[in-house]
C-alpha positions as CSV (number, residue, x, y, z in Angstrom):
1,M,-36.8,43.1,54.7
2,N,-38.4,46.5,53.3
3,F,-36.8,48.5,51.1
4,S,-36.2,52.2,50.5
5,R,-36.6,54.0,46.9
6,R,-32.7,55.0,48.0
7,D,-32.0,51.5,48.7
8,I,-33.6,50.3,45.4
9,L,-31.8,52.9,43.4
10,A,-28.6,52.1,44.8
11,M,-28.7,48.1,43.6
12,P,-27.4,46.5,40.4
13,A,-30.5,45.7,38.3
14,A,-29.3,41.9,39.0
15,A,-29.9,42.6,42.6
16,L,-33.1,43.4,43.1
17,P,-35.8,41.4,44.9
18,G,-36.8,38.2,43.3
19,T,-33.2,38.0,41.7
20,L,-31.5,37.5,45.3
21,F,-33.5,34.9,46.3
22,A,-33.3,33.2,43.1
23,A,-33.0,29.2,43.5
24,A,-29.3,28.2,43.2
25,P,-28.2,26.4,40.2
26,G,-27.2,22.6,40.6
27,N,-23.5,21.6,40.4
28,S,-22.0,18.8,38.0
29,A,-19.5,16.4,39.9
30,G,-16.7,18.1,37.4
31,D,-17.4,21.5,38.1
32,Q,-16.9,20.7,41.6
33,W,-12.4,21.2,41.7
34,Y,-12.7,22.2,45.5
35,K,-13.3,19.0,46.8
36,R,-9.7,17.6,45.0
37,M,-8.1,20.7,46.7
38,R,-5.6,19.7,48.8
39,R,-2.9,22.8,48.6
40,C,-4.1,26.6,49.2
41,A,-2.5,29.6,50.7
42,Q,-3.8,33.5,50.9
43,H,-2.2,37.0,50.1
44,N,-4.1,39.4,52.5
45,L,-3.2,42.5,50.6
46,N,-2.8,45.8,52.8
47,E,-3.2,49.5,51.5
48,Y,0.1,49.9,50.3
49,D,0.6,47.0,48.4
50,P,-0.3,48.7,44.8
51,K,2.4,50.8,45.6
52,D,5.1,48.1,45.2
53,L,4.0,44.8,45.2
54,D,6.0,42.0,43.1
55,I,3.3,40.3,41.8
56,E,5.7,37.4,39.6
57,S,7.9,37.2,42.7
58,W,5.2,36.1,44.9
59,L,3.5,33.6,42.2
60,N,6.8,32.1,42.1
61,Y,6.7,31.1,45.5
62,W,3.5,30.3,45.5
63,E,3.9,28.1,43.0
64,S,6.6,26.3,44.5
65,L,4.0,25.1,47.3
66,K,2.4,23.6,45.0
67,I,-0.9,25.3,45.5
68,N,-4.3,24.2,44.0
69,A,-5.6,27.8,44.6
70,L,-5.0,31.1,45.8
71,I,-7.2,33.4,47.6
72,L,-6.7,37.3,46.9
73,T,-8.2,40.3,48.2
74,G,-10.8,41.8,46.1
75,G,-12.6,44.1,47.7
76,G,-15.6,44.9,50.5
77,F,-14.0,46.9,52.8
78,M,-11.6,48.1,50.5
79,A,-10.8,47.7,47.0
80,F,-8.1,46.4,44.9
81,Y,-9.4,46.9,41.6
82,P,-11.1,49.9,39.8
83,T,-14.9,49.5,41.2
84,K,-17.6,51.6,39.8
85,L,-20.0,50.7,42.9
86,P,-21.1,53.5,45.2
87,N,-19.3,53.3,48.8
88,H,-16.8,50.8,47.8
89,H,-14.2,52.6,49.5
90,K,-10.6,51.9,47.2
91,S,-7.3,51.7,48.0
92,Q,-6.0,55.7,48.2
93,F,-2.7,54.2,47.0
94,L,-4.3,52.1,44.0
95,G,-4.3,55.0,41.9
96,E,-4.4,53.6,37.6
97,R,-3.4,50.1,39.1
98,D,-5.5,47.0,38.9
99,L,-3.9,44.9,41.6
100,F,-6.5,42.1,42.4
101,G,-7.2,41.6,38.5
102,D,-3.2,41.6,37.3
103,Y,-2.5,39.3,40.2
104,A,-5.7,36.7,39.4
105,K,-5.2,37.1,35.9
106,A,-1.5,36.0,36.5
107,A,-1.8,33.2,38.8
108,K,-4.6,31.7,36.2
109,K,-2.0,31.7,33.8
110,R,-0.1,29.3,36.0
111,G,-2.8,26.8,36.5
112,I,-3.4,28.2,40.2
113,R,-7.4,29.0,40.9
114,V,-8.5,32.3,42.0
115,V,-11.0,32.8,45.3
116,A,-12.1,36.2,46.2
117,R,-11.5,37.7,49.5
118,V,-14.8,40.4,50.4
119,E,-14.1,41.6,53.8
120,T,-17.8,42.7,55.1
121,N,-17.6,43.4,58.8
122,W,-15.6,47.1,58.7
123,L,-16.4,49.9,56.5
124,H,-14.5,53.6,56.4
125,E,-16.0,56.7,58.0
126,D,-17.2,58.1,54.3
127,V,-19.5,54.8,53.9
128,L,-20.8,55.7,57.6
129,K,-22.0,59.2,56.3
130,A,-23.5,58.0,53.1
131,R,-25.4,54.8,54.6
132,P,-25.7,55.3,58.8
133,E,-28.3,52.4,58.3
134,W,-25.7,49.8,57.9
135,F,-23.7,49.8,60.8
136,E,-24.2,48.4,64.6
137,R,-25.0,50.8,67.5
138,D,-24.8,51.0,71.1
139,E,-27.1,51.9,73.7
140,N,-27.3,55.1,72.8
141,G,-27.2,55.2,69.1
142,N,-23.2,55.3,68.6
143,P,-21.6,53.3,65.7
144,Y,-18.8,51.0,66.9
145,S,-15.1,52.5,65.4
146,N,-12.6,50.1,65.4
147,E,-9.9,50.4,68.5
148,E,-6.7,51.3,66.3
149,S,-8.6,52.5,63.3
150,R,-11.4,55.1,64.8
151,Y,-12.3,55.6,61.2
152,V,-13.4,52.8,60.8
153,Y,-16.9,51.1,61.9
154,H,-18.6,47.9,62.4
155,T,-21.4,46.6,60.2
156,C,-24.8,45.2,61.7
157,V,-25.5,42.0,60.2
158,F,-29.7,42.6,60.8
159,S,-28.7,45.7,58.3
160,N,-29.9,45.4,55.0
161,Y,-25.8,45.8,53.8
162,H,-25.3,42.2,53.2
163,E,-28.2,41.7,51.3
164,Q,-27.0,45.1,49.3
165,Q,-23.5,45.8,48.8
166,V,-22.3,42.2,49.4
167,P,-23.8,40.8,46.4
168,A,-23.4,43.9,44.4
169,I,-19.4,43.7,45.0
170,I,-19.6,40.1,44.2
171,R,-21.2,40.2,41.6
172,E,-18.7,43.1,39.8
173,I,-16.3,41.6,40.6
174,G,-17.7,38.1,38.9
175,S,-18.4,39.9,35.7
176,L,-14.8,41.7,35.3
177,Y,-12.9,38.8,36.5
178,E,-12.4,35.0,36.0
179,V,-12.3,33.6,39.8
180,D,-13.6,30.6,40.9
181,G,-15.0,31.7,44.0
182,F,-15.6,33.9,47.0
183,F,-15.2,34.2,50.6
184,T,-16.1,36.3,53.1
185,N,-13.6,37.0,55.7
186,S,-14.3,37.0,59.7
187,W,-18.1,36.4,58.3
188,P,-20.3,34.9,59.3
189,D,-19.0,35.2,63.4
190,T,-19.4,32.2,65.3
191,G,-18.9,33.7,68.3
192,A,-21.7,34.7,70.7
193,P,-23.8,37.4,69.0
194,R,-23.9,41.0,71.0
195,P,-27.1,43.3,71.3
196,C,-27.1,46.2,68.7
197,Y,-29.1,49.5,68.8
198,C,-29.0,50.2,65.3
199,E,-32.6,51.7,63.4
200,N,-33.4,48.1,61.9
201,C,-32.4,45.7,65.4
202,R,-34.5,48.4,67.7
203,K,-37.6,47.1,65.5
204,F,-37.3,43.3,67.2
205,G,-37.8,44.9,70.6
206,Q,-35.4,43.4,73.6
207,R,-34.7,39.8,72.9
208,T,-33.6,37.3,75.2
209,K,-30.3,35.4,74.9
210,A,-31.9,32.5,73.9
211,Q,-34.1,34.9,71.4
212,L,-31.0,36.2,70.0
213,Y,-29.4,32.8,69.4
214,D,-32.0,31.9,67.5
215,A,-32.8,35.0,65.4
216,Y,-29.2,35.8,64.7
217,Q,-28.7,31.9,63.5
218,K,-31.5,32.0,60.9
219,R,-30.1,35.8,59.7
220,V,-26.7,34.0,59.2
221,V,-27.7,30.8,57.5
222,D,-30.2,32.9,55.3
223,L,-27.6,35.1,54.5
224,C,-25.1,32.6,53.2
225,R,-27.7,30.6,51.5
226,N,-28.4,33.8,49.3
227,L,-24.6,34.3,49.2
228,T,-24.1,31.1,47.5
229,V,-27.5,31.6,44.8
230,V,-25.3,35.4,43.7
231,V,-21.6,33.2,43.8
232,K,-23.2,31.0,41.3
233,E,-25.2,33.7,39.1
234,Q,-22.2,34.0,36.4
235,R,-21.0,30.9,36.5
236,P,-22.8,27.4,38.3
237,D,-19.2,26.4,38.8
238,R,-18.3,29.0,40.9
239,V,-18.1,28.2,45.1
240,Y,-19.2,30.4,47.7
241,N,-17.2,29.5,51.0
242,V,-18.4,29.7,54.0
243,N,-16.0,30.8,57.1
244,I,-15.8,29.9,60.5
245,A,-13.6,29.4,63.5
246,G,-13.6,29.2,67.4
247,G,-12.7,25.5,67.5
248,I,-14.7,23.7,70.8
249,T,-15.7,28.1,71.9
250,A,-17.7,28.4,69.1
251,V,-21.5,29.4,69.3
252,Q,-23.5,29.4,66.4
253,S,-24.3,26.0,65.0
254,I,-21.7,25.0,62.7
255,R,-23.6,22.2,62.1
256,K,-26.2,24.5,60.7
257,L,-23.7,26.5,58.0
258,A,-22.5,22.8,56.8
259,E,-26.4,22.5,55.3
260,V,-25.9,25.3,53.6
261,G,-21.8,25.2,52.7
262,E,-20.5,23.3,50.0
263,W,-17.0,24.2,51.2
264,I,-16.1,25.5,54.7
265,T,-13.1,27.5,56.1
266,A,-11.6,27.5,60.0
267,D,-10.3,30.4,60.3
268,H,-8.4,29.0,63.2
269,Q,-4.8,30.9,62.6
270,G,-2.7,29.6,65.4
271,R,-2.6,29.6,69.2
272,G,-2.2,33.3,70.3
273,G,-2.0,34.1,74.1
274,G,-3.2,32.6,77.2
275,D,-3.7,29.0,77.9
276,K,-4.6,26.9,74.4
277,P,-2.9,23.7,74.1
278,I,-1.1,22.8,71.0
279,W,-4.1,20.4,70.3
280,D,-6.4,23.0,69.8
281,C,-5.9,23.1,65.8
282,S,-6.9,19.5,66.1
283,Q,-10.0,20.2,67.7
284,Q,-11.1,22.7,65.4
285,G,-10.5,19.9,62.5
286,R,-12.5,17.5,64.5
287,V,-15.2,20.4,64.8
288,G,-15.3,21.2,60.6
289,Y,-15.6,17.2,60.2
290,S,-18.2,16.8,62.9
291,A,-20.3,19.2,61.1
292,M,-19.3,19.0,57.3
293,G,-19.3,14.9,56.9
294,G,-17.3,14.2,53.9
295,K,-17.0,18.3,52.6
296,P,-14.2,20.2,52.5
297,V,-12.8,22.1,55.5
298,T,-9.8,24.5,55.0
299,N,-7.8,25.7,57.8
300,V,-6.4,29.4,57.7
301,V,-3.2,28.8,59.2
302,T,-0.9,31.9,59.6
303,A,2.9,31.9,59.5
304,N,3.4,35.6,61.1
305,A,3.8,35.9,65.2
306,H,0.5,36.4,66.5
307,A,0.3,40.5,67.1
308,W,4.1,41.3,65.5
309,R,2.4,40.3,62.6
310,H,5.4,41.1,59.8
311,T,7.8,38.4,61.8
312,S,7.9,35.0,61.5
313,K,6.1,31.9,63.6
314,V,9.0,29.8,65.4
315,P,9.3,26.6,62.8
316,A,8.4,23.8,65.7
317,E,4.9,25.6,66.1
318,L,4.0,26.4,62.7
319,E,4.8,23.2,61.5
320,L,2.6,21.1,64.0
321,W,-0.1,23.5,63.1
322,L,-0.2,22.7,60.1
323,A,0.5,18.8,60.5
324,Q,-2.5,18.8,63.2
325,T,-4.7,20.5,60.2
326,T,-3.6,17.7,57.6
327,A,-4.4,15.0,60.2
328,S,-7.4,16.5,61.8
329,G,-8.6,15.9,57.8
330,M,-8.6,19.6,56.7
331,I,-6.8,21.2,54.1
332,P,-4.0,23.8,55.4
333,W,-4.8,27.5,54.1
334,L,-1.4,29.1,54.5
335,V,-1.5,33.2,54.9
336,W,0.5,36.2,54.4
337,L,0.1,39.6,55.5
338,G,1.2,42.5,52.6
339,S,3.7,42.5,49.9
340,R,7.0,43.1,52.0
341,T,9.0,39.9,53.5
342,E,11.2,41.7,56.4
343,D,11.0,38.4,57.8
344,A,11.1,35.3,55.5
345,R,12.1,32.6,57.6
346,W,8.6,31.2,57.7
347,K,9.1,30.5,53.6
348,D,11.4,27.0,53.6
349,T,8.7,25.8,56.0
350,V,5.8,25.7,54.5
351,R,7.3,25.3,51.0
352,S,8.9,22.0,52.7
353,F,5.7,20.8,53.9
354,Y,3.0,21.7,51.0
355,Q,5.6,19.9,49.0
356,W,5.5,16.9,51.2
357,I,1.6,16.6,51.3
358,A,1.8,17.2,47.3
359,K,4.4,14.1,46.9
360,H,2.1,11.7,49.3
361,E,-1.5,13.5,48.7
362,A,-3.4,10.6,47.6
363,H,-3.0,9.5,51.5
364,F,-5.0,12.8,52.7
365,F,-8.2,11.9,51.0
366,N,-10.1,10.8,53.3
367,R,-13.0,8.5,52.9
368,R,-14.1,7.9,56.5
369,P,-12.5,8.2,60.2
370,M,-11.8,4.8,61.6
371,S,-13.2,5.2,64.9
372,N,-15.8,3.4,67.8
373,L,-15.9,6.0,69.9
374,G,-17.9,9.2,69.7
375,V,-17.6,12.5,71.7
376,V,-20.8,15.0,71.9
377,Y,-19.5,18.4,70.9
378,S,-22.1,21.3,72.4
379,Q,-22.3,24.8,70.8
380,R,-25.2,25.6,72.7
381,L,-23.3,24.9,76.2
382,N,-20.9,27.9,75.3
383,H,-23.6,30.5,75.1
384,L,-26.5,29.5,76.9
385,Y,-25.5,27.6,80.3
386,T,-23.8,29.3,83.1
387,A,-20.9,27.3,84.2
388,P,-20.1,26.7,88.3
389,G,-16.6,28.5,88.5
390,T,-14.1,28.0,91.0
391,T,-15.0,27.5,94.8
392,P,-13.8,29.4,97.5
393,G,-11.9,28.2,99.9
394,G,-7.9,27.1,100.5
395,Y,-5.4,29.0,103.4
396,G,-5.3,32.9,101.9
397,A,-8.8,32.9,100.8
398,R,-11.1,35.7,102.6
399,A,-15.1,35.2,103.3
400,T,-16.6,38.0,100.7
401,N,-19.9,38.6,99.7
402,R,-18.8,39.0,96.1
403,P,-20.5,37.5,93.1
404,R,-18.3,34.8,91.7
405,T,-16.8,34.8,88.5
406,P,-18.7,31.8,86.2
407,G,-16.4,29.2,84.8
408,D,-15.7,28.2,81.0
409,P,-18.4,26.2,79.6
410,T,-15.6,24.9,77.0
411,D,-13.6,23.4,80.3
412,Y,-15.4,19.7,80.5
413,L,-14.7,18.8,77.0
414,Q,-11.3,19.8,77.1
415,G,-10.5,18.0,79.9
416,L,-12.0,15.0,78.7
417,Y,-9.9,15.8,75.3
418,Y,-6.9,15.9,77.4
419,A,-7.8,12.8,79.2
420,L,-8.5,10.6,75.8
421,L,-4.9,12.0,74.6
422,E,-3.3,10.5,77.4
423,G,-5.1,7.3,77.2
424,R,-4.3,7.5,72.8
425,F,-8.1,6.8,72.2
426,V,-8.9,7.2,68.5
427,F,-12.5,9.5,68.6
428,D,-14.5,10.9,66.5
429,F,-16.7,14.6,67.4
430,I,-20.5,14.2,67.2
431,H,-22.4,17.5,66.4
432,E,-25.0,18.1,69.1
433,D,-27.2,18.7,66.1
434,D,-26.6,15.3,64.8
435,L,-27.4,13.4,67.6
436,T,-29.6,11.3,65.5
437,P,-29.8,7.5,65.9
438,E,-28.2,7.3,62.4
439,S,-25.3,9.1,63.3
440,L,-24.9,7.6,66.7
441,R,-25.2,3.7,65.7
442,K,-21.7,4.5,63.6
443,Y,-20.2,4.0,67.2
444,S,-20.1,1.8,70.0
445,A,-19.9,3.9,72.8
446,V,-20.9,7.8,73.0
447,L,-19.3,10.1,75.7
448,L,-21.0,13.3,77.1
449,P,-18.9,15.7,78.6
450,N,-21.4,17.9,80.5
451,T,-24.0,18.0,77.4
452,A,-26.1,19.9,79.5
453,L,-28.2,20.9,77.2
454,L,-30.2,18.3,75.6
455,S,-33.7,18.1,74.0
456,D,-36.2,15.9,74.3
457,E,-36.0,14.7,70.8
458,Q,-32.1,13.6,71.9
459,C,-32.6,12.2,75.3
460,R,-34.9,9.9,73.0
461,A,-32.1,9.4,70.4
462,I,-29.7,8.8,73.2
463,S,-32.0,6.1,75.1
464,A,-33.0,4.3,71.6
465,Y,-29.1,3.9,71.0
466,T,-28.5,2.4,74.8
467,A,-31.6,0.4,73.9
468,S,-30.0,-1.2,70.8
469,G,-26.7,-1.8,72.5
470,G,-25.1,0.9,72.1
471,S,-22.9,2.6,75.7
472,L,-22.6,6.0,77.2
473,L,-20.7,8.0,79.5
474,A,-21.9,11.0,81.1
475,T,-20.8,13.4,83.4
476,F,-22.1,16.4,86.2
477,E,-25.2,18.3,84.6
478,T,-25.7,16.1,81.4
479,S,-29.5,16.5,80.2
480,L,-30.5,18.7,83.5
481,Y,-31.8,21.6,81.1
482,N,-33.8,21.5,77.6
483,E,-32.2,22.9,74.4
484,W,-32.8,26.5,75.3
485,G,-31.0,26.4,78.7
486,Q,-34.2,25.8,80.5
487,P,-33.7,23.7,84.1
488,R,-35.3,20.1,84.2
489,K,-36.8,18.5,87.5
490,N,-34.8,15.7,86.9
491,F,-32.4,14.1,84.3
492,G,-33.3,13.9,81.0
493,L,-31.8,10.6,80.8
494,A,-33.0,9.4,84.4
495,D,-34.2,6.0,82.9
496,V,-31.2,5.6,81.3
497,F,-28.8,5.7,83.7
498,G,-31.1,4.8,87.1
499,I,-30.4,7.8,88.7
500,E,-32.6,11.0,90.0
501,R,-31.5,14.1,91.2
502,A,-31.5,14.5,95.0
503,G,-30.7,18.2,95.4
504,E,-28.9,21.5,93.3
505,R,-26.0,21.2,92.4
506,S,-23.3,22.0,95.0
507,G,-19.3,23.1,95.2
508,G,-16.6,21.9,97.3
509,I,-13.6,20.3,96.4
510,F,-14.9,16.7,97.7
511,Y,-13.8,12.8,97.4
512,G,-15.0,9.6,96.6
513,A,-14.2,6.6,98.7
514,K,-14.3,3.1,96.8
515,R,-16.7,0.6,97.3
516,G,-15.3,-3.0,96.6
517,G,-13.0,-4.2,93.9
518,H,-14.2,-2.8,90.0
519,D,-12.0,-2.5,86.6
520,I,-12.5,1.4,86.8
521,L,-10.7,1.3,89.8
522,R,-7.9,0.3,88.7
523,G,-4.6,1.7,89.1
524,F,-5.9,3.6,92.4
525,E,-4.6,0.2,94.4
526,G,-3.3,1.7,98.3
527,T,-5.6,4.7,98.5
528,D,-9.0,4.3,100.4
529,W,-9.9,7.7,98.4
530,I,-9.2,9.9,95.4
531,P,-10.3,13.1,93.8
532,A,-13.9,12.6,92.7
533,G,-14.7,17.0,91.5
534,E,-15.3,20.3,92.5
535,W,-19.3,20.5,91.6
536,R,-21.6,17.4,91.9
537,V,-25.3,17.1,91.5
538,P,-26.3,14.6,94.6
539,L,-28.1,11.6,93.2
540,R,-30.1,8.9,94.4
541,S,-29.5,5.7,92.2
542,T,-30.5,2.0,91.4
543,A,-27.6,1.2,90.0
544,D,-24.3,0.7,91.2
545,S,-21.6,3.0,92.9
546,V,-18.7,2.2,93.1
547,L,-17.1,5.7,94.2
548,N,-19.4,7.2,97.3
549,V,-18.8,11.3,97.8
550,V,-16.6,12.3,100.6
551,P,-18.9,15.6,101.1
552,P,-16.4,18.3,101.1
553,Y,-14.6,20.1,104.5
554,P,-12.0,23.2,105.2
555,R,-9.2,22.5,102.9
556,G,-6.8,25.4,103.9
557,I,-5.5,26.0,107.5
558,P,-4.2,22.9,108.3
559,E,-5.6,22.9,111.3
560,M,-8.8,22.7,110.0
561,V,-8.7,19.9,107.4
562,Y,-9.9,16.9,108.6
563,A,-13.7,15.3,107.8
564,Q,-15.1,15.8,111.2
565,A,-17.7,17.3,112.6
566,R,-16.5,20.2,115.2
567,A,-18.2,22.7,117.8
568,E,-18.1,25.5,115.2
569,M,-19.3,23.5,112.3
570,P,-21.4,20.9,111.9
571,Y,-20.0,18.1,109.1
572,P,-22.2,14.5,108.2
573,G,-19.3,12.6,108.7
574,G,-16.8,11.1,105.7
575,Q,-19.3,8.4,104.8
576,S,-21.9,8.7,102.3
577,S,-24.4,6.6,100.9
578,E,-24.6,9.6,98.1
579,P,-22.7,8.1,94.4
580,A,-20.2,9.5,92.9
581,M,-20.1,7.3,90.2
582,V,-22.8,4.8,88.8
583,L,-22.4,1.4,86.5
584,R,-25.0,0.1,84.6
585,E,-25.1,-2.7,82.4
586,K,-28.5,-3.7,80.3
587,G,-27.7,-6.4,77.4
588,Q,-24.5,-5.0,75.2
589,S,-24.9,-1.7,76.8
590,R,-22.6,-0.7,79.6
591,L,-23.3,3.2,81.5
592,V,-21.3,5.3,83.3
593,Y,-22.7,8.2,84.8
594,L,-19.9,10.6,86.9
595,S,-22.2,13.3,89.2
596,S,-19.7,15.6,89.2
597,D,-17.1,17.9,86.7
598,V,-14.2,15.1,86.8
599,D,-13.7,16.6,83.1
600,R,-13.6,19.8,84.1
601,C,-11.2,19.1,87.1
602,T,-9.2,17.5,84.9
603,W,-8.3,20.7,82.9
604,R,-8.3,23.1,85.5
605,Y,-6.0,21.2,88.0
606,G,-4.8,18.8,85.8
607,N,-5.1,16.2,88.6
608,S,-3.9,12.4,87.1
609,D,-6.0,10.3,89.1
610,L,-9.1,12.3,87.6
611,S,-7.8,11.7,84.0
612,Q,-7.2,8.2,85.0
613,L,-10.8,8.0,86.6
614,L,-12.0,9.1,83.1
615,Q,-9.7,6.5,81.3
616,N,-10.6,3.8,82.8
617,A,-14.1,4.4,82.2
618,V,-13.9,5.0,79.1
619,R,-12.1,1.7,78.7
620,W,-14.7,-0.2,80.2
621,V,-17.9,1.4,78.3
622,T,-15.6,0.4,75.0
623,R,-15.0,-3.3,76.8
624,D,-11.1,-1.7,75.4
625,Q,-12.2,-2.4,72.1
626,S,-10.8,-0.1,69.0
627,P,-10.1,-0.3,65.2
628,V,-7.0,1.3,66.1
629,K,-4.8,1.2,68.9
630,V,-0.9,3.1,69.5
631,T,1.3,2.5,72.6
632,G,4.3,4.1,73.8
633,E,6.1,6.8,75.8
634,G,5.1,10.9,75.4
635,V,1.9,12.4,74.5
636,A,0.3,12.1,71.2
637,E,-2.8,12.2,69.7
638,V,-3.9,9.4,67.3
639,I,-6.2,9.6,64.3
640,A,-6.8,7.0,62.2
641,W,-8.4,7.6,58.6
642,E,-9.9,5.0,55.9
643,T,-7.9,6.8,52.6
644,E,-8.5,6.2,48.9
645,P,-5.7,4.2,48.9
646,G,-6.1,2.2,52.1
647,Y,-5.7,3.7,55.6
648,A,-3.9,6.3,56.9
649,I,-2.6,6.5,60.7
650,H,-1.6,10.0,61.8
651,I,0.5,10.2,65.3
652,L,1.1,14.2,66.6
653,N,4.0,14.2,68.9
654,Y,2.6,16.3,71.6
655,N,5.4,15.8,74.4
656,N,7.0,18.9,74.9
657,P,7.1,21.6,77.6
658,N,4.9,24.3,75.9
659,M,1.9,22.1,74.7
660,T,-0.7,23.9,77.2
661,R,1.4,27.5,76.7
662,P,2.6,29.0,73.5
663,W,4.7,28.3,71.6
664,I,6.6,24.7,71.2
665,R,10.7,26.3,70.4
666,K,11.6,22.7,69.6
667,D,10.9,18.9,69.0
668,Y,10.9,16.6,71.6
669,P,10.8,13.2,69.6
670,I,9.0,10.6,71.2
671,G,10.8,6.8,71.3
672,P,9.5,3.2,69.5
673,Q,5.2,3.4,69.0
674,R,3.4,0.0,68.8
675,V,0.7,-0.1,65.8
676,R,-2.3,-2.6,65.8
677,V,-5.1,-1.8,63.9
678,E,-7.9,-4.2,63.1
679,L,-9.1,-4.2,59.2
680,P,-12.3,-4.7,58.0
681,E,-13.3,-8.6,56.8
682,G,-11.2,-9.4,53.9
683,V,-9.2,-6.6,53.6
684,K,-5.3,-7.3,52.6
685,V,-2.6,-5.2,53.4
686,A,-0.2,-5.1,50.5
687,K,2.6,-2.7,51.9
688,I,3.2,-0.1,54.9
689,E,4.9,3.3,54.4
690,L,6.3,6.2,57.2
691,L,5.1,8.9,54.9
692,R,7.6,11.1,57.1
693,A,10.2,9.1,57.4
694,E,9.9,8.2,53.8
695,A,10.6,4.5,55.0
696,R,9.1,1.2,54.4
697,I,8.0,-1.4,57.1
698,P,7.4,-4.5,56.7
699,V,3.7,-6.1,56.2
700,Q,2.7,-8.9,59.3
701,Q,-1.2,-9.3,59.2
702,K,-2.8,-12.1,61.0
703,G,-6.3,-12.3,59.8
704,R,-8.0,-8.8,60.0
705,V,-5.1,-7.6,62.6
706,I,-2.0,-5.7,61.7
707,E,1.0,-5.3,64.1
708,F,3.8,-2.8,63.6
709,V,6.4,-0.4,65.2
710,I,6.8,2.8,63.9
711,P,11.0,3.4,65.2
712,A,10.6,7.1,66.7
713,V,8.2,10.5,66.2
714,Q,9.8,13.9,65.5
715,D,6.8,16.0,65.4
716,Y,4.2,14.3,63.5
717,E,4.2,10.7,61.5
718,V,1.5,9.2,58.8
719,A,1.7,5.7,58.3
720,A,-0.1,4.4,55.0
721,L,-1.1,0.9,54.7
722,Y,-2.2,0.4,51.1
723,R,-4.8,-2.2,50.1
724,S,-4.0,-4.5,47.8
């Protein structure tokens, strides 16, 4: 980056090149306080708060939650302290008050850690006039203003704002106050980067989607690394908290951010509108753990009612979101906006849950997950893959030449996830950037839900995994593209599955005709055909096929719905030799390839046969073996951890009419849940407690196996097994 004379004059001395990129000081284990944090909260200050915010009243509430850390709005977009920095806009109501400083000092007196929140995405119009080079521009060179606050404009990540002003703000706050860390709000953005036409970005010239993706990723990682250095300049024990979001929809590699971040926060506050399922929060936890391993991941949980930001979320929805945060291995981070509480209904819900965590916090220090099943999570798919959408057809459909709407790349993972929940499987996410022999060997089976983009190196690692006895299930276009979305002539995993591409992907509702008997077809007695998908890749295979394709035929006008040729339209017939599902066994390895988007259709159409087919296939590749099994009525997510005291089996009750549409109104309890845990050799369990029910369960251990019954689950239960 080249700095002008004006840039250099505007920067504090410590921010000059040579100090900004200095090596980060090392931390001793004692300095890493955030690794033992289990409860935190954020008070989002608004511009008017300096007029009437009662610090002691709020701290009384935060203290009642037994929080370890409080995140306070410091500056960036708007300063809540008497800043001396140029182009650092102050609250117009601040006056002589130092709201941030007084609040931070009062929190520290109560033994609460303080993290300063710095907003970096938006800046005021006066800053635009003074530093126009800091801002994002459209093709005509116009800055992007906020839709509601038209005097506020968006910064550009490729401008020198993040190298000049953001470090300067961090240094100023750090020199004035005894804060323990810094957090940059809503940045880095893990969504898809959009083209910017500011003066700096024009220097790069025209970039393809893949080139922009790569440039943005490198830029963000470099900036996060640099901010980590800046944060630690004045106190090596300070931590820079990297912000992520997006769950399974995230585009930028969270795994690469995790290599820089000591602590990351998922800004995954709750379900808004649309069709987000309740398990959306657990997915974010799995994403975070797949990237961070054992490093801390917090999740921002809002108490407000989405767009109605000064009213409360319904207690059942709020509590289950907090429960998923905790069960999935994240640390809850409650947020409220502003100083006034016209609606305080959320306070008791949060206080009760936080106090419960504090009472049992030993069981939330997780050592490692208890799973032998890994699900590959691909972020590149979200940006570099064009997913096919719904195929035309049906009774009322009119023929059109208009382009079809692309599909949602997350549907494949979402559909498999739904099937895994219905089957009560215990599983982990494996980040696509972590497909290494070391990561894969942790699992007896790995699932690839249309993991279309795989590098040659990743394909070799997966092939070596199966050669060493690991089992594999993959769907649709898995391995048909390289890591940049460029198509291959054949599958990158063709030799693994014994398959060969026989044509381009083809759309149309089709069926699978059963061939013989097999465990994967269990539950489909009484039918010769079962649903098989909407899009498929035609295959040739040397492996066994238990389902053959019944090609698509009209499905709309009743008189036209038949699988035969007619005078007006050819049809190849209701039987074919094209495999829809191929099976292979090589030594200890079991391999399944489904040529269609069966996972996507499970989610989009809710078809129970498709879900059952996936569940059967997973049971076959895992030989129905799992360290933890929970059976019982209802839809529930099971997450199991080895903890510091022993083991914790988390059961999240999703059996609710609003589990796929916001919001849950009330809980629908589920009955007895039978738990079977297979322990490592030589481990004995001294006692079992149900942490939500506050009840003891007798220990009945036979060798390595413990079995017990949880009488009922209201919304969430944790069975804690104490190692003797």
